[in-house]
N, C-alpha and C positions, 0 to 999 in steps of 0.2 A: 504493500500500500504506500509506504513512504519512500520507495526506491525512486531515485531521480530528483528528490527534493533539494532545492537550494534556496538561499536567502536573497530576497530582493534588495535589502539594505544591509549588507554584511558589516560595514564599518561601524554600525551601531553597537557591535560587540565590544567596542572600546569603552562603552559606558560602565562595564564591570570594573574597570580600573578606577573610575571615579568612586564607586561604592567601596572598593577595598581601601583606597586612601582615606576615605571618610571614616571607615570603621577603625582605622589605625590612629588617626589624628583628631577625630572629631567626637571623642567619647563624651557622652552626656554626664554631667555632674548631678549628683543627687545626694541629699542628706542621708546619712547612714544611721540606723538604729541598731544598737548593740544589745544583745540578749545574753544573759549567762546560760551556760549549759546548752550551747547550740550544737554540740558534737553529734547528738542523736539524729538531727535532721539534715546534716551537711551532705550526706550521701544522696538523699532524695533531691536536694537542691541542685547538686551537680548534674544529676540525671535530667532534671527538668530544664536546666540551662542548655544542655546539649540538644535537647529536642527543640527548644526555642531557636537556637542557633541554626539548626538544620532547616526549620520551617522558614525562617527569615531569608536565608540565602537561596533556598529553593524558589521562593516567591520572587525574589529579585532577578534571579537568572531566567526564570520562565517569562517574566515581564519583558526583559530585554530581548529574549528570543521572539516573543510576540511582536515587538516593535521592529525586529529585523525582517518580519514578514516572510515566513517560509512558504515557498510556492513550488508548483510542479507544472511543467508544460506537457499537456497530453495531446499528441497529434491524432487526427483522424483523417481518413481518406475517402473522398467521393469516388467510388469505384468506377472504372471505365464501363461505359454502356455501349451496346451495339445498337445504333439507331441514327435517326436523322435529326437535323435541326430544322424545324418547320415553322414557317410563318403562316398563320391562318388569317386570311384577309377577308373580312365579312362586310357585305353591303348592308348598311342600316338606313338607307335612304327612304323617303316617304312611300315609294312604290312597294316596299317590303311589307306594307300593312294589308296587301291584298289577301283575301281569304279563298278557301277552296283548294289550296295546294295539297292538303292531306285529306283524302276522301273519307278516312275514318274519323277525322275531326274537322268537318267543313268550316267551322267558325274560327279555327286557329289561323293566325296570320302566317305568311311565309316566314317571317322572322322568327316566330315561335317555333315553327318546325325546324328551321335551320339551327337554332340554338340547341334543340333537343338532340339532333343528329350529330352536331359538332361536339357536344358533351360526351356522347357515346364514343365518338372517334378518339377524343382525348383520353378516355379511360382505356381504350385498346392500345394506344401508343405509349406503353409504360416506359420504354427505353429511349424515348425521344425528348429532346430539349425543344419545347414548343413556346412560341410567342404569339401574340394576338394583335392584329391591326383592324380598326373599325373605320369605315369611311361613309361619307355622304357628300355634302358640299365640300368638306375637307376631310383629311384623314389624320388619325392619331394612333399612337401605340398604346393599346389598352393594357398590355402586359408584356414585359420583357421576356426573353427566353428563360424558361424554368422547367424543372423536372416535376414540380409539385402539381399534380393533376387536380388536387382539391382546391388550390388557390385559383387555378385557371378556370375550373368549372364554376367557382363562385363568381368570378368576374363575368363569365359568359351569362350566368343567370341574371346579372344586374344590367345587362345591355338593353337598350330600348330603341325603338324606331325613331328616327329623326334626331338622335342625340348628337350627330355630327352634321346636321343640316338636311334639308329635303332633297337636294340634287345628287348627282352621281359624278364624283371626281375619280373615275376609274383608273386612269393612268397615274395620277398622283398617288393613289393608294398602292399601286404596284411599286412605285419608287419608294414609298414608305416601308413596304415589306422588305425591299432590298436593303434599306438603311438598318432595319432590325437585324438582318442576317449578316451584314458586311463585316462585322467585328469578329465573327466566328472563324476559327481556323480549320474546322472540319471540312472534309471534301464533299460531304453529303448535305446539300442545302436544298430545301424544297419550299416553294410558296404555293399555297392553294388559294386561288383567287375566286371568290364566289360573288356573283352579281345577278340581278334580274333586270338590268336596264342598259341603255346606251350611255356613253360618256356625254356629259353636258359641256359643250365647248367653251362657254363663257366662264365656267367654274374650274374646269380641268386645266391647270396651268402648266403641267408638264406634258409635252408631246409624247405620243405613243412610241415613236422610234427611240426617243431618249430613255424612256422607262425600260424598254426592251434591251437597249444596249447596256444599261446599268445592271440588269439581271444577268446578261451574258458575261459581262466583265467579272462579276462575282461568282460565276459558275453556279447560278441558281436555276434549278429546273422548275418551271412554272406549270401548274395544273389549273387552268381556268375552268370554272363551272358556271354555265348559264342556267338559271332556273326560270320556270314559267313556260309559256308557249314560245316556239322558235322565233316568232316575229317580235317578241318583247325584249330580246337582248341581241347584241351584235355578234352573231356566231362567227363571222369572217374575222373580226378582230381577235376574238378568243382563240380561234384556230391559228392565226398569225403569231400570237404571243407564245402558244404552245410549240409551234414548229421552230421558231427562232431560239427557244431556250431548251429544247429537247424534252419538253413535257408532252402532255396530251390533253386536248380539250374535250369537255363533256357537256351534255345538255340533259336537263332533268325537268320533265313536265309534271312530276308528282313527287310526293315525299318518299314513296317506295323506290323510285328511280334514283333519287338523291342519296338515299341510304346505300343502295348498291354501288353507287359511284365512290362513296367514301370507303366502302369495304374493298373496292378494287384498288384504290390508292393505298389502302392499308397493307397491300402486298408488295410494297416497295422493298428494294434491297436494303441491306444494313451495312454500316461501316462504323469503325471504332471511333468513339469520342474519348479524348485523352482524360485521364484521371486528374483530379485536383486534390491537393493536400492542404489541410487547414490545421490549426492548433488553437487550443484555448488554455487559459491559465487557471489552475485550481489553487485556492488559498487554504493554508493550514494554520494560520495564526491563532485560531480559536482554541486549538488544543493546548499550547503552552499558556495561553491567557486563562483558560479554565483552571489549569493546575495552579497557576500563580494566585488566582483569587481564592481558591480553596486553602492553599498554604498560608496566605496572609490572614485569612479569617481564623484559621486554627491558631496561628501565632498570637493574634490579638486576644482570642478567647482564653488560651492557656496562660498568657501573660497576666491578664486581668484576674484570672482565677487564682494564680499564684500570689497575687497581691504585691508584685514588685515591679520596678521600672526596668 
């Protein structure tokens, strides 16, 4: 348990010299009372003095040790995982409030269905480092890359239609997904771009070709998914993005088709993500502090009981 412990402030050990000097040259003066026939209790007095001496110095040394702050560095490693680093790019524009996408739940909006299917996808990708981008009139990173599926799904559950504006900044969202993944050193980078509409030219500030070139430069494979009827989204643009980046474009007219698409994407190859090593500091000062307090309390109690200074 105590292997590898060291002191954070070792120089405080010099304080013991101060106490030794004080014990030798700062003796307390007290009036003496002499009794006749003291020979009978001299032996008990000497024994009690030894006990008081031991308790006093034990308390002092333990207090100094507590002040020196004994600590131990305990490393732990995030084990390497075989998986992708994935940017989930979700359309949250006003058009996602359309109903009837899920025949089993006709009153659910497209966005409700997407959130449910994406949550299931996240649970299946246990070895992946996944981040989340949401877009409408503008795009933002809702979650950086993380292995924590619980945090991701909690964020997904709190997303709402129109939270990024009513329009569709499709190409800007792709560029934002690239920004999310560009700091990664892994070779396996994937962006899954889901939308149900066309890019809004007045809103989308980044041209399609620029966004595609950004993805190609970072080695990001893009899987665009258009949901709704084929005329509701720009299938040619989605196909262009997929062809240029080495991905594959999909179309889903219903919730069951979208679910099958995510399952198909779930069959991606895997590659190793490097392990990361961390460490945290564990403090043990409370052990000597506890011993010091007990020792000094006993010292005061016995000294008072003895009736001497």
